[in-house]
C-alpha positions in Angstrom: -19.6 28.7 -9.1 -18.1 32.1 -8.1 -19.9 35.0 -9.9 -17.9 38.1 -10.4 -18.9 41.7 -11.1 -16.8 41.7 -14.3 -17.2 40.0 -17.6 -16.1 36.6 -16.5 -16.9 34.0 -13.9 -14.6 31.4 -12.3 -15.8 27.8 -11.8 -13.9 25.6 -9.3 -14.4 21.9 -8.6 -12.4 19.1 -7.0 -11.6 16.4 -9.3 -13.6 13.7 -7.6 -16.8 15.7 -6.9 -18.3 15.7 -10.4 -18.1 14.2 -13.9 -19.0 15.9 -17.2 -17.0 17.9 -19.7 -13.7 16.3 -20.3 -12.0 19.7 -20.2 -13.6 20.4 -16.8 -12.9 17.0 -15.1 -10.4 15.2 -17.3 -10.0 11.4 -16.8 -6.4 11.2 -15.8 -4.1 11.2 -12.8 -3.7 14.6 -11.1 -0.5 16.5 -11.8 0.0 16.7 -8.1 -1.6 15.3 -4.9 -5.2 16.4 -4.3 -5.3 18.5 -7.4 -8.1 21.0 -7.7 -9.1 21.8 -11.3 -10.1 25.3 -12.5 -11.9 26.5 -15.6 -12.4 30.1 -16.6 -14.8 31.4 -19.2 -13.6 34.1 -21.6 -17.0 34.5 -23.4 -20.6 33.6 -22.7 -20.9 29.8 -22.4 -23.1 27.1 -20.9 -21.7 24.0 -19.3 -23.1 21.1 -17.3 -21.8 18.5 -14.9 -23.2 15.7 -12.8 -22.4 15.5 -9.1 -21.0 12.1 -8.3 -23.4 11.8 -5.4 -26.3 12.1 -7.9 -24.6 9.7 -10.3 -24.1 7.1 -7.6 -27.8 7.4 -6.6 -28.8 6.2 -10.1 -26.4 3.2 -10.1 -26.8 -0.1 -8.3 -23.8 -1.8 -6.7 -23.0 -3.9 -9.8 -22.8 -0.8 -12.1 -20.7 1.1 -9.5 -18.3 -1.8 -9.4 -18.0 -1.9 -13.2 -17.5 1.9 -13.3 -14.7 1.7 -10.7 -13.1 -1.1 -12.6 -13.2 0.8 -15.9 -11.8 3.9 -14.2 -9.0 1.8 -12.7 -8.1 0.4 -16.2 -8.1 3.9 -17.7 -5.7 5.1 -15.0 -3.5 2.0 -15.3 -0.1 2.3 -13.6 0.9 5.7 -15.1 2.4 7.4 -12.1 5.4 8.9 -13.9 4.2 12.5 -13.5 3.7 12.2 -9.8 6.5 13.2 -7.4 6.6 9.9 -5.5 10.2 9.8 -4.2 9.6 12.1 -1.2 6.2 10.5 -0.5 7.7 7.0 -0.4 10.5 8.0 1.8 8.1 8.9 4.6 7.7 5.2 5.0 10.4 3.8 7.4 11.3 0.8 5.2 12.2 3.1 2.2 14.0 5.8 4.2 17.4 4.3 3.8 17.3 2.7 0.3 19.0 4.1 -2.8 17.3 6.4 -5.4 17.4 3.5 -7.9 15.4 1.4 -5.4 12.9 4.2 -4.8 12.4 4.4 -8.6 11.8 0.7 -8.7 9.2 0.9 -5.9 7.4 3.8 -7.8 7.3 1.7 -10.9 5.6 -1.1 -8.9 2.7 1.1 -7.8 -0.6 0.6 -9.4 -3.5 3.0 -9.3 -7.0 2.0 -8.2 -10.3 4.0 -8.0 -12.6 3.7 -5.0 -16.2 4.9 -4.5 -17.3 6.6 -1.3 -17.7 4.0 1.4 -15.4 1.4 -0.1 -13.0 -0.3 2.3 -9.4 0.1 1.0 -7.6 -1.9 3.8 -9.5 -4.3 6.1 -8.9 -4.7 9.8 -7.9 -7.9 11.6 -5.6 -9.1 8.8 -2.2 -8.2 7.4 -2.4 -5.9 4.4 -1.6 -7.3 1.0 -0.2 -4.1 -0.3 1.1 -0.8 1.0 -0.9 2.3 -0.1 -0.4 5.9 -1.1 -3.4 8.2 -1.5 -3.2 10.4 -4.6 -6.6 12.1 -4.4 -9.8 12.0 -2.3 -10.8 11.9 1.3 -9.6 8.7 3.0 -9.9 7.9 6.7 -8.3 5.4 9.1 -10.8 3.8 11.5 -9.1 2.3 14.6 -10.6 -0.7 16.4 -9.7 1.1 19.7 -12.7 3.4 19.4 -10.6 6.5 18.7 -11.9 9.2 16.2 -11.2 8.5 12.5 -8.0 10.0 11.3 -7.7 11.6 7.8 -5.0 9.9 5.7 -3.2 12.8 4.0 -2.5 12.6 0.3 1.1 11.9 -0.5 1.6 9.8 2.7 2.6 6.2 2.3 1.3 3.6 4.8 1.4 -0.1 5.6 4.4 -1.0 3.4 6.3 -2.2 6.5 3.3 -4.2 7.7 2.7 -6.0 4.4 6.4 -6.9 4.2 6.4 -8.7 7.6 2.7 -9.8 7.5 1.5 -7.7 10.5 -2.2 -7.9 11.2 -3.8 -4.4 11.6 -6.1 -3.1 14.3 -7.5 -0.5 12.0 -9.2 -0.2 8.6 -8.9 2.3 5.8 -12.2 3.6 4.2 -12.7 6.0 1.3 -15.1 8.8 2.3 -15.2 10.2 -1.2 -14.3 9.0 -4.6 -10.6 8.5 -4.4 -7.5 7.4 -6.3 -5.1 5.2 -4.3 -1.7 3.7 -5.4 -1.0 0.1 -4.2 2.4 -1.5 -4.0 2.6 -5.3 -3.8 5.6 -6.8 -1.9 6.1 -9.4 -4.7 6.2 -6.8 -7.5 8.4 -4.5 -5.5 10.9 -7.2 -4.6 10.9 -8.5 -8.2 11.8 -5.0 -9.6 14.4 -4.4 -6.9 16.1 -7.7 -7.7 16.7 -6.5 -11.3 18.7 -3.4 -10.2 22.2 -3.3 -11.5 24.7 -3.2 -9.9 23.4 -5.4 -7.1 22.9 -3.6 -3.8 21.8 -4.2 -0.2 18.6 -2.3 -0.7 16.3 -5.3 -0.2 18.0 -6.3 3.1 17.9 -2.6 4.2 14.2 -2.4 3.3 13.2 -5.6 5.0 15.3 -5.0 8.1 13.9 -1.5 8.5 10.3 -2.8 8.1 10.9 -5.4 10.8 12.5 -2.8 13.1 9.5 -0.4 12.6 6.9 -3.2 13.3 8.8 -4.3 16.4 8.9 -0.8 17.7 5.3 0.0 17.0 3.5 -3.3 17.7 6.0 -5.1 19.9 8.8 -7.6 19.2 7.4 -10.9 17.8 3.9 -9.5 17.0 4.0 -10.0 13.3 3.0 -13.3 11.6 6.5 -13.6 10.2 8.1 -13.3 13.6 5.7 -15.8 15.1 6.6 -18.3 12.3 10.3 -17.7 12.9 9.9 -18.2 16.7 7.9 -21.4 16.1 10.6 -22.7 13.8 13.3 -21.9 16.4 11.3 -23.7 19.1 11.0 -26.8 16.9 14.8 -26.8 16.3 15.4 -26.5 20.1 12.9 -29.3 20.7 14.7 -31.5 18.1 18.0 -30.8 19.8 16.7 -31.9 23.2 15.3 -35.1 21.7 18.6 -35.8 20.0 20.5 -35.3 23.2 18.1 -37.7 25.0 18.6 -40.3 22.3 22.4 -39.9 22.1 23.0 -43.2 23.8 21.6 -45.2 20.9 23.8 -47.1 18.5 23.7 -44.4 15.8 27.1 -43.6 14.4 28.7 -40.5 15.8 27.9 -37.4 13.9 24.7 -38.7 12.3 22.6 -36.8 14.8 24.7 -33.7 14.1 24.2 -34.1 10.3 20.5 -34.6 10.7 20.2 -31.5 12.9 22.1 -29.4 10.5 19.9 -30.5 7.6 16.7 -29.8 9.6 17.9 -26.3 10.5 18.8 -25.5 6.9 15.4 -26.7 5.7 13.6 -24.5 8.3 15.7 -21.4 7.4 15.1 -21.9 3.7 11.3 -22.3 4.2 11.2 -19.1 6.2 12.8 -17.1 3.4 10.4 -18.3 0.7 
């Protein structure tokens, strides 16, 4: 609270630091990233609020989980008021796609509420979704013993990694109560496939994601690349075995037909 010498006082609070009066800390998405709410009195009034730290101290883990789940349901996926296009384009896989594709990606995002100390993205595995922080203090903790890095609001991360199944060497942890938007590859692809007229946005997105991962982590580092390389090696091994058995009584061309069939099956399995 900031007292003034005049007839009014100004009360300022960040949206995730307290709960209480609905007009003071409304239960809704911010109008912009990391919004700070302000209430100004015009006459004498009394108001109260509960610091979230004090609220959490009174709740066990089960209650905290139920509260976070309820808050997530209240937020839903209403992200229409947020300016997401410029934020999404900071991610390499979305930089070259059309505006219609960006709109589809924004529609696929779903909001989730986290308590302080919650892990948003785990290390040693590929992320299931890309993330975009809307509000709160969120930090990236590297496995390489480097200092934690603040993940700025409005910055999209890990969409490339989740598209190509790249295991991370870092985790993302919420330091305060936070709101994070998640984008699942399956939902994103489903909405982009419905775009009319049809475009090359999906190919551009996936190619850009693979190019980014190859440049940052090294060629062949992702789980998808490893699967593709293993499949290619199996095809080469089959070709060698077919060449060694070419002197059998099999009709000419049967080995070629079998090889072509195997290659097609492997390629189809990789695209599923």
